N, C-alpha and C positions, 0 to 999 in steps of 0.2 A: 521594358518593365513598366507596368502601369502603376501610376501613383494612386493611392487610395483617394476616394472622393471626400472623406471626412478625416481631418486631423486637428486635434485641439492642442495648442502649445501653451503650457502654463509658464508664462514669461515673467511673472512677478518675482521680485527679489525674495530670496530665501533668507530667513532669519538664521544666523549662525549662532549655534548654542554649544558651548563646551560640554564635554562629558561631565555629568554631575555625580559620577561615582565617588563615594566617600572612601573607597578602598584604594590603596596604592596600586597603580597599574603593574600587573605581572606580565612580562613579555612572553612567558611560556604558555602557549595556548592550551597545552594539555592540563593546565591547572584551572582552566575556565569551566570545566565540566568534570569535576572529580568523581561525581557519581553520575549514572546515566540520566540524562535530562528527562523530566516528567512535566507534562502539561497538556494543553488542548490545542488542536489544529482544526481549522475550519473546513478542510477538504471533504472528508467523508459526509459531513452533514449538509454543507452548502455548495459543494463543488466550487466553481469559479465565481460565485455570485454573492458571497457574504457581504453584508452591509454593517455599518458602524454600530448600530444598536444591538445587532446580534453578537458582535464581538464583545461589546461591553457587558451584555447579559451573561455570557459565558465567563468573562473575567470576574464579574461580581460573584458568580456561583463558586468559582474556585477560591476566591478570597474568603468567602463565608464558610464553605464546607470542606475544602480540600487543601488549602495552603498549609495548614498545620501538619499535614501528612506528607509534605514534600512536593506537591504539585505546584509549579510556579510559572511555566511558560504559557503565553497566549500568542498563537501564531496565525497570522492572516495568510492563507494559502493563495493559490495561483490567480493571476489576472486581475488583481486589485486596481490595475491601471486602465481597465476598459470601462468606459462610462456607461455603456448601454448593455452590460452583461447582467442578465436577470434570471437565468435558468442554470440547471446543473450541468449543462453541456456548453462547450465553447461556441461562441459566435464565430462564424466564418471570418477569415481575415479581412475580407473586403466589406464586411458588415460590422466591423468593430470600430468604435470611437476611442482611439488611444489618447491618453493624456501624457504629455512629455513636457519637460522644462526646456529652457533655451539651450541647454547643453546636451540634449538628446537623452536625458535620463527619465525613466518612467516616474510619473507622479500619481498619487491616489486619485481615483474618480471622485470629483466633488459631489456627484449625485449620490453615490453610495457611501461616501465618507465626508459628510458635510463639514466636519471640523478641519478638513484639509485645504479649505479655500484660501485664497490670497497668498499662495505659495507656502503655506504652513506645512504641507506634506503630512506625514504621519506623526509629527511631533506632538500635537495635542492628544492623539489617541495613545501614543506611548506614554505621555505624561500621566494620563488617566490610569493606565495599567500600572505604572510605577507607583502611583499614589495608593494603590491597593497592596503594595508590597510584592508585586509580581514582576515578571520580565516580559518584554515584548519582542516578537519575532515576525518576520515576513518571508514569503516565498518569492524567488526570482527565477527567471530563465537564464541559462547560459547565453552569453553573447551580447550583441549590440542591436537595438531596435531597428528593424527595416526602415521605419519612418525616419529615424535619424540619418540613416544612410541615404535614402532617397532625397532628403532635403539638405544633405551636406551640412548637418548641424555641427557647430564647433565643439571641440573637446575642451573642457575646462583645464586651465593651466597648460595648454598646448597650442601650437600654431596649426595643428592638424584638425581635420573634420572626421566624422564617423565614416565617411566614404573612403578615407585613407587606411582604415584598419580592418576592413571586413573581408570575408570570403564566403562564397556560397557553398563551399565544401562542408560536409557534415551538418547540413541544416537539419534541425529537428524534424522528424517525420510525422509527428502527431500534433504539433502546434507550431505554426510557421510565423511567429511574431518576430523572431530575431535571426541574425546572421552570426556566423562564427567570428571571433576576434582572433587575429593572427598575432602571436606573441612577438614576432620579429619586426613588426611594423612600428615605426615611430608614432607615438600617440596611443598605442594599444594599452600599455600599462597605465598611462595617465587616465585613460577612460575608466578602467576598473577602479583606479584610485579615486576618481571623482565620484563614482557610484558609492563606494564604501564611505567616503567622506560625508556624503549626503545622508547615508543611513546612520552614521555615527552622530551627526547633527540632530537627527530625529530622535535619537536615543534607542536605536535598535540593539537588542542583545543577542539575537539569533537570526541567522539566515539559512533557509533551505534553498539550495541551488539545484534546479532541475535540468534534465538533459545533460548532465555532467559526468555521471559515473557509469552509465551504460548507453552508448559506448563510452569508454574511459578517455576523457579529454585531459591528458597530462598537462599540456601547456596552460590551459585556462584554469585548471585547478591551482597551478603554481602562481598564476597572476592573481587569483583570488586570495591566496594565502598572503602574498605580498601586500595586496591592497588592504586587507584586514589589519595586518600588523602595523602598517604605516599610520593608521588612524589613532593608534594608542588607546583604542577602546576594546575591551574584551567581548568580541562578537563570536559566538559559537557558530561553527561552520558544519552544516549538515548537507551531505551529498546525496543526490537522487538522480534517476531512479535505480532500481536494482534489476538484475543482479550485478553488483559490482564484481568484476573479474577477480577471483581469489588470488591470482598471481600478482595482483596489484596491491596486496595487503601492506607491503612495506611503504609504498608511496602514499597510500591512503592514510596510514598511521602517521606519516611524517607531515601531513598537510591538513587533515580534517579531524573534527571531533566525533563525527559519526557518518556512516555511509550505509546505504541500503544493501541487504543481502538477497532481496527478492523483489519482483515486480509488485505493482500495487496489490496490496493484500485486502481481501474482502471477506465477508462472513459466509464462507462455505467450507465444509470439512475437508474437501480435497486440498485446498490451499493450506489449511492449517496442518493437515497431515504431511504435506510436502515440506512444510517449514521445519519439521524435525530434522530432516536431512540437511537443510541449509544451516540451521543453527549448530548442528554437530560439526559441520564442515568449517564454520567460522570460529567456533569456540576457542581454538588455540590462540587466536589473535585478540582476545579480549584483554585490554590493557587499561589501567586507570587513565581517564581523560580522553580516551579514544575508543569508541564503541561501535561494533557492528550493529546495524539497525534492522530489526526484523519487520519494520514498518508499523503503521498506526494500529490502534485498537478499534476495530469496527464494532463498537458496543453502544448500547443506549439507543436513542431515537435519531433517525436521519430525516431531515426536512426536505431538501431538494438536491441531493447529491447526484453524482454522475451515474451511480448504479443503484441508488436507493432514494425513494421519494415517500415521505410521510409514512414511515414504517420503523419498527424496532428491529434490532439485530436478528438475523436468522439463526444464530448460534443457540443451541440448547444451553441450559444452565450448566450441564456437565462440560460441554464444549467451551463455555466461557471460563470455567475453572482451568481447563487444559490450556487455553490461550494465556491466561494470566500466569499460570505456573511455569509454562515454557519460557515466556518472555522474562519472568523473574529469574529463573535459573540461568538463562542465557545473558542476563543483565542487559537486555535490549533497552534503549530509550523507550519510554512509555508516553505516547501521544494519543490522548483520547479523541475519538472521532465523532461521537454523537453530540446532540444538543444537551449540554449539561443540565439546564433547568428542567428538562423532561426526565431526568434520571429517576428510576424507582429505587426502593430500598435495597433490593438485591444487587443492582449495579453498584450502588455506593459501597456495599460490603466488599466488593472486589477491589475498590480503590482506597479503602481506609483501614485495611488490616495491617496493623503496625508490625506484627511479627513476620508477615510475608514481605512487607516493604523493607524490613531490615535485611532480609536475605538478598533482596534486589540491590540494595545500596552497599552492603558490607561484605558479602560472601566473596571468596576467592577460589581459584582452581576449579572453576565451573566447567563441567564437561559431561558428555554423554557417557553413561556407564555400560548399559547394555541395550540392545535393540533386536528383538526377535521378529519384528514386523507387527505382531499383535500386541506386544507389551514393550514399553520403553522405560528406561531408568536414567536419571541424571543425578550427579553428585556435586557437592561443593563443600568448602570448608569454612568454618567460622574463624576469622583471623585472631580473635580474642580468647579462644579456648580450644579444647580438644574436640569440640562438638563438630558434627558433620550434618549437612543438609541432604536429604534424599527426596527426590520427586519420582513418582511412578505414574505411568500413563497407560490406560487401556485404549489402544489405538486400533483395535480390530476392525477390519472392513474399511472401505473407502468412504462410507457414509453417504454415497450418492446413489449407486445402484448395486444390486446383487448380480453377480455374473453367473449364477448357477443355471439359469434356464434361458440363456440368450440363444436366439436363432442365428445371429450373425454378429461378428466382430471384425472390423476393418483392420485392426492393428493401427499403429501410429500413422497418421496421414500428415505430411509436412510439405515444405517446399522441395524436399528431396524426392517426393512421390511423383512418378510419371503423371503428367496432366494435372497435378495438384488434387487428385481425387481417386476414387475407386468406383468401378461399376458394380452394382449389386443386382443379383438375380437369385432370389431365395424362395424355396417352396414353403408354404404355410401349412401348419398342421390342420388336418381335416376338422371342420367345424369351428375354426377360429373366428371370433367375433371382435377381438380387440387387437390393435397394433400400436406398439410404442416405438417411436423414433427417438433415439437417445444419442446425444453428443456429449462425450466426456472430454475434459481437457487432457493435455499430454503429460501432465505432472511436472512441467518444466518451470512453473511459476510465471509463465508469460501470459498476458491477459488479452491479447488481440485475437481470440479464437473465434473469428467469424466463420460460420459454416453454412453450407447450402445443401438442401436435398433437392436435386434437379430432376424434373419430370418424375416425381414419385407416383407410381401407378400400381393399382390393384388389378390382378388378372383373375377373371371369374371362370367358373367351371364350364360355362357355355361359350367361352372364347371371347366374350366381351371384356372391355377394360373400363376402369373407373379412375379418373384422376383424383388423387388424394386431396388436391387443392379444391375440388368441388364439394368435398365433405366438410362438415363443421367439427372441429376437434372437441373432445370432452374436457380436456385440460391441457394447458401448455405453459411451460415455464422455461426461462432462459437466464443465464448468468448475467446478462447485460442487455439492455435495450428492449425493444418491442418486436416480437416475432412477426415476420412479414410473409404475407401470401403474395406470391409473384413479385416479391421485392426482397431486398436484403434486410438484415437486422437493423442497418443504419438508415434504411429508407430509400436506398438507391436501387439500381438494376442488379439482378442476379448475374454476377460476373465471376467466372472462374478462369484464371490465367488468360484474360483478355477476351474470352468468349462470353457473349451475353445470351442469357436464356430467358424465355418468356414465361416459363412455367416452373414453379418450385416454391420452396419454403426457405426463408432466410432466418437463421437463428445464431446463437452464440453459446459456447459451452459455459456452464453445464446446463444441458437442456433435456427435458423429457416432454414429448408431444404425444398425447394419447388420442387415438381415433377409434370409433366403432366402425367395423367394416362388415360387408355382407357375409352371411354364413357360407355362401358358395365360393368364397375367395380361395384361390389355390396358390398364387404366386405374388411376390412383390418385386418390382424392379425400380431402380433409380440410379442416378449418378450422384455420389456423395462427394462434394468438393469443398475446397477452401475458398472463401470469398476474397476478392481482390483487396478489400479493405484491410485484411490482415496480411496477405502475402506481399502487398506493396510496401510494408514496413521493412526496415533493414534487419530487424531481429528475427523475424520468422514467426510461424504459427504451427502449433501441433495439436491435433485433436484425435479422438477415436470415435468412429460411428458404430452404433450398435442397434440391433433390432430385437424385439421380444413380443410375444403374444400374451405374456403374463405380466402382471404388475411387477416392475423391477425394483420398486422402492423397498429398501431393506426393512425387515421387521425389527422391532426393538430387541437388541441383543442383551443377553444376561450379564450381570456384573461378573467380573473376573478376579479370582484370587491371585495376587502377585507376590511370590516369595521374595523376601529381601535377605540376602546372605550377608549378615553383619560381619562375619569374619573376612569376607572379601573387601569390606570397607576398612579393615584394619582394627575392628572392634572385637577383641578376642574374649572379653569377659562380658559381664552383665552391663546393660545400659538402660537408661530410661528414654522413652520415646514420646514426643509431643506432636499432636496433629496441629499444624499451624493454621490451616484454614478454619478449623473448628475450635481453635484455642482450647484444646483439651489434652490432658495428660492421659496416655494410653496404658502406662504401666512399665514393668521391667521385662526385658527380653534379652535373649542371647542366641548365638548360633543362627539357626534358620527358623526361629520361632515366630518372627514377625512376618505376617502374611496379610497385608491389608486387602480388603475387597473393594475393587474400584469399578464404578459404573462404566457402561459402554461410552466411549469417547470422553471419559472423565479422567480426573487426576487426583493425586494425593501429594501433600508436601509435609515433610516431617523433619523435626530436629532430633538427632541421635546424640545422646549425652552419655559417654562412658562413665561408669561409676568409679569413683576413686577407691582404692583399696585402703 
C-alpha cells in the first residue's frame, strides 16, 4: 500500500472546553430533536469546498431572517479536513492534503477555516454560530482515516493504534478516505469515543455521518450511539446516505435521530416524483425525536456544488410548492441547500410561512391518503383540535419527457442486463431531420446513472454512414457532469463492463441530446450501455435509453381539479377550509364540494376545520 506524498498532522494541544449548555443534560437522545431539525447544509451549494466566510454568511442570514421561524442548524458538509479542496468535486485521494491531529482524528483545514489554527479545531466557528443563537453541525465519514492507519497513529485513551482497529472490508466506493472500524477490536470504541469527545469539546450539536446507512453498518451505528452518549452532550445523529433499508427501521429508530430515505436528492422532477413513493413507505415510522429524512432542499442558488454551479434551482415554482408540501406532510428534516444570501422573495416565502411550518412541527398521524398516479393526497391531524390537514398534488407525467412518440425504449438497463447494455437498430421515419438521444433514470432514487451511447451511427439512403460524434449537437443536457464526446461523463474512457470503446457519447441521466441529421437518414444503430463508473459501485445503476425524432419535452400541462371527499376524512358535516400557502379562508364546504384546482406539478395544503354544532 502506497503512503500518500502529503500529510499534514495538526499536533498542537487542543483546548478542552466543557459543554456550555445551560440546560440539564437529558440522556434520552429522542428528546434532542423533538421536532424535525431545520437548518442549512453546505453540500448542495458548495460541495466539499465550503470555506469559513461562506459558512458565517449563511449563519448570519439565518440569524437575521429565519431563526424566528425555527431554522437553527448550520452544518458544514463533507471533507472540511482536506486543505486543498477548492471545487465541487472531490480531489483524488492521492491529491488530497489531509489534516489530522496526533490521535488520527480529522481537523479542519486551516486554509479554508482560518479560525481553526493552533489546534482550535471548529470551536471558534461553533462559538460564532452559538453567539447567533444557532446550532452547529458537521459531516463525517464512517470509519477511521487511512492516513491514521498507514501511520499507526495512537488512539487517545488506549494503548492501541489505528492500525489495530481497521478492515478494508466495506470500504466506501465513492470516497476512499477511510477504512471500516471493527467493533470487536480493542481500541475500536475508544477511537469513536475520542472523535465524539473532540466534537463535544468543539461545541458540535449535530453530526451527519455518511456511508453509514446504505449499506447499513449496524456495528458502527451502535459504536457512534455509544460514543455520542458518553460525551454527555446532546449531539443529534443524522445517518446518510439513502435509501436506508426499511427493514432496519427498528434499529434506526433505536440509534439515530434521522436517516435518509433516498439517495442524494437534486432538483429534477423524476426524483421528486419518486419521493412520493419513498415518503409513503416510511410514513408509518415517523416518531417524535426520530425522523425519516427525505434529504436536503435543493432550492435557491448554488455556487459550486457537485451538480450545480452558479445557477438557481431547476424546479419550477409549482414544483417548489410540491417539494415543500411533501416534506412538510412527511415531517422530513428541512435542510436548505442553496446560498441563503442569494435568496429571492419567493424562496423566502417557502421558508417563512408560519401556518405551513406549524403543520411540519405539530401535525400527527401523517400518511398518504390516495395515489392514482396523476393525483396524490396526504392527510394529517392537528393534535390540539379536531382539525385535519390535507395536501393534494398534481403529479401527472414524469416531467422529463413525453413517451407518446418515442421510436425506441430499451426498458430498464441495469447490472442484471446481459452485457450491461442493449443493441439498438431502429428505422427512422422518412424525412427525419432531428434525432433525440434520451437517457432517463430507473426511478430507484440512485444517482450513479452513468450511461454511454457506443458507436452511435446514422445510416443513409445511399448506403453510407455518418458517425453521430462527427456532428455537432443542437442542445445537450445531463443530470450530472459534462457530456463527453469519445469519453465518459466523468472524463475517462468509454468503458462498458470492462470493454473500452473509442467512439461514443458519455452522459448521465436525465439526459436529452438533440442532433440535426441528414434528410436521407434511414436507420440509427448504437450500443447503449452502462459506464463502468456506475456499475463498479456496489449499489448498482439503472437507466432507460430512448430515441425520438420529435421534441420529447412535455408541453405545459393544464391545471387539474382534485376532488376531496371530506366524509372519507371523517368530516360528516360542514367545515371551513383554509388555504395555508396563500393564508386565505376559502369558505364552508361539505361532502364532495371541495375541489381545488392544482397546477401541473403543483400542490395545495389546507386546514379542514369541522364546524361545531
